[in-house]
C-alpha positions in Angstrom: 0.1 0.0 0.1 1.6 3.1 -1.1 0.5 6.7 0.2 1.9 9.9 -0.4 1.5 12.7 1.8 1.4 16.1 -0.2 1.5 19.8 0.3 2.2 23.0 -1.7 2.9 26.5 -1.2 1.6 29.0 -3.7 1.9 32.7 -4.6 -1.6 33.4 -3.6 -5.2 31.5 -2.8 -6.7 31.3 -6.6 -5.0 29.6 -9.6 -7.9 31.4 -11.8 -6.2 34.5 -10.8 -2.9 33.5 -12.1 -1.4 32.3 -8.9 1.3 29.3 -9.2 2.8 26.8 -7.2 6.0 27.9 -5.6 7.0 24.9 -3.7 5.8 21.0 -3.7 6.9 18.8 -0.8 5.8 14.9 -0.7 6.6 12.2 1.8 6.1 8.5 1.1 4.5 5.6 3.1 4.6 2.2 2.3 2.4 0.1 4.3 2.3 2.9 6.8 6.0 3.2 7.2 7.9 6.2 6.1 10.4 5.3 3.3 12.4 8.5 3.0 11.6 8.4 -0.3 10.6 12.0 -0.2 9.9 14.6 -3.3 10.5 18.0 -2.7 11.1 21.2 -5.2 11.1 25.0 -4.9 9.7 26.5 -8.1 9.9 29.9 -10.0 6.2 31.0 -10.7 7.3 33.8 -13.4 5.1 36.3 -11.4 4.9 38.2 -8.2 4.0 36.7 -5.1 1.2 38.1 -2.7 2.4 40.0 0.4 0.0 37.7 2.1 1.2 34.6 1.0 5.0 35.6 1.9 3.7 36.4 5.4 2.5 32.5 5.7 5.3 30.7 4.1 8.1 33.1 3.9 9.1 32.4 0.2 10.2 35.3 -1.8 10.7 36.1 -5.6 14.4 36.6 -5.1 14.6 33.3 -3.2 13.1 31.3 -6.0 14.6 33.4 -9.2 17.0 30.6 -9.8 14.8 27.7 -9.2 13.0 25.5 -11.8 10.0 26.0 -13.6 7.0 23.6 -12.8 7.1 22.5 -16.3 10.7 21.2 -15.4 9.7 18.8 -12.8 6.1 18.1 -14.1 6.9 14.7 -15.3 9.0 13.7 -12.3 6.0 14.8 -10.0 3.4 12.8 -12.3 5.9 9.6 -12.3 6.0 9.9 -8.4 2.4 10.5 -7.8 0.8 7.9 -10.4 -1.3 5.3 -8.9 -0.7 5.9 -5.4 -3.2 7.3 -2.7 -2.3 10.9 -2.4 -3.2 12.4 1.3 -3.7 16.2 1.5 -5.1 18.3 4.0 -7.8 20.5 2.2 -7.2 18.4 -1.0 -9.4 20.7 -3.5 -6.6 23.7 -3.0 -3.6 21.7 -3.6 -5.5 19.5 -6.5 -6.6 22.7 -8.1 -3.2 24.4 -8.3 -1.6 20.9 -9.7 -4.5 20.6 -12.3 -4.0 24.2 -13.4 -0.2 23.9 -13.5 -0.7 20.7 -15.8 -3.5 22.6 -17.8 -1.2 25.4 -18.5 1.2 23.2 -20.1 -1.5 21.4 -22.0 -0.8 18.2 -20.4 -2.9 15.4 -20.4 -2.2 15.1 -16.9 -4.6 18.0 -15.8 -7.0 15.8 -13.6 -5.2 14.1 -11.0 -8.0 12.0 -10.0 -7.9 10.0 -13.2 -4.0 9.0 -12.1 -4.3 8.7 -8.4 -6.6 8.5 -5.6 -7.1 11.4 -3.6 -7.8 11.4 0.1 -8.5 14.7 2.1 -7.8 14.6 5.8 -9.5 17.8 6.5 -12.6 16.2 5.5 -11.9 13.3 7.6 -11.2 15.4 10.5 -14.7 17.3 10.1 -16.6 13.8 10.2 -14.5 12.8 13.2 -14.7 16.2 15.0 -17.8 18.1 13.8 -18.2 21.6 15.0 -14.3 21.9 16.1 -11.3 23.4 14.5 -9.6 21.1 12.1 -6.5 22.9 10.8 -3.3 21.0 10.8 -2.1 23.0 13.7 -5.3 22.1 15.7 -4.9 18.2 14.9 -1.3 18.5 16.1 -2.8 19.7 19.4 -5.5 17.2 19.6 -2.9 14.4 18.9 -0.1 15.8 20.7 2.2 16.0 18.0 5.0 18.3 18.2 4.8 20.9 15.3 7.1 23.5 17.4 9.3 23.9 14.3 6.4 25.3 12.2 6.9 29.0 12.6 6.1 29.3 8.9 4.4 27.1 6.6 6.5 24.8 4.4 5.5 22.1 1.8 7.8 19.4 2.8 7.6 20.0 6.8 3.8 20.4 6.6 3.7 17.1 4.7 6.0 15.3 7.2 3.6 16.8 10.1 0.6 15.7 8.2 1.9 12.2 8.1 2.1 11.8 11.7 -1.5 13.3 11.9 -2.8 10.9 9.2 -1.2 7.8 11.0 -2.9 9.0 14.2 -6.3 9.8 12.6 -6.3 6.2 10.8 -5.4 4.3 13.8 -2.0 5.2 15.2 1.5 4.7 13.9 1.5 1.6 11.7 4.9 0.2 13.0 7.0 0.3 16.1 9.7 -1.3 14.4 11.3 -0.9 10.7 11.8 -4.0 8.7 10.3 -7.2 8.1 9.4 -8.3 11.8 7.8 -4.7 12.6 4.7 -4.9 14.9 1.8 -3.6 12.9 -1.9 -2.9 13.4 -2.8 -5.0 10.4 -4.5 -8.2 11.2 -2.2 -10.3 8.7 1.0 -8.7 10.0 3.9 -10.6 11.2 4.3 -10.9 14.9 7.6 -10.2 16.5 9.5 -13.3 17.1 10.3 -12.7 21.0 12.7 -15.8 21.1 15.2 -13.6 19.2 15.3 -10.9 21.6 17.8 -10.7 24.5 16.1 -8.7 27.3 18.0 -7.4 30.3 15.8 -7.1 33.2 17.0 -4.3 35.6 15.1 -4.5 39.1 14.4 -1.6 41.4 16.9 -1.2 44.5 15.4 -1.0 47.7 16.3 2.7 48.0 14.2 3.1 44.7 11.2 1.1 45.8 11.1 3.1 49.2 11.2 6.3 47.0 8.4 5.0 44.8 6.3 4.1 47.8 6.6 7.6 49.0 5.4 9.0 45.9 2.6 7.1 45.8 1.7 8.1 48.9 2.3 11.8 48.2 -0.1 11.5 45.1 -2.6 9.7 47.3 -2.7 12.7 49.7 -3.0 15.4 47.3 -5.5 13.8 44.9 -7.4 11.7 47.4 -6.5 8.4 45.5 -3.9 7.0 43.5 -5.0 4.3 40.9 -1.7 2.7 41.0 -2.1 1.7 44.8 -5.7 0.4 43.8 -4.3 -1.8 41.0 -1.7 -2.9 43.1 -3.8 -4.1 45.7 -6.1 -6.0 43.3 -3.2 -7.7 41.7 -2.1 -9.0 45.1 -5.3 -10.5 45.8 -5.3 -12.3 42.5 -1.8 -13.5 43.2 
């Protein structure tokens, strides 16, 4: 199962007003694991960037002056995305811009839906959390995902963050380990062969156990109860 998490940055909000893509960033998931096979380009739009857009992503015409045009990377992008499930937050925005870029070239690839599957995480979030804020930042806060590096929007950074959000929205991280023996959420996944593991058991010292007991007493005094003590008593009854 190949999925591509995609994001773009643009010169403005409407391709119908002549706005263009200036950055495209993608990260690849295969069987819900990041592969490191990313796709990332800054692009020269051959037009001025709106001041409001610069405030969002920080990309300027001076920075993009020596970057490739969309047509220079169009075939690479198509080959990278073709046949995959493309996961986008607010998909109509990015898909509309990508389709417009291909249309301006006179390309046959001007309708992404004909050569890949589109999944919109914003629509997913609105169904899961109706009436709540469902921006990427809001979802990061809801799922306790660190987005502290997101001072400005950036296509590749936002795609990486969205990958974490998407995995949480669809059942959590797909794997705990990389490789053939990964623990996964799939019912037909391989189980970890524990016979191959050499685990070292480190037991608490008497001093550490005493500190632990004192801490539990402090919690019980402050809150009126301590769940750990309750579970420990029940466990002793069973044993």
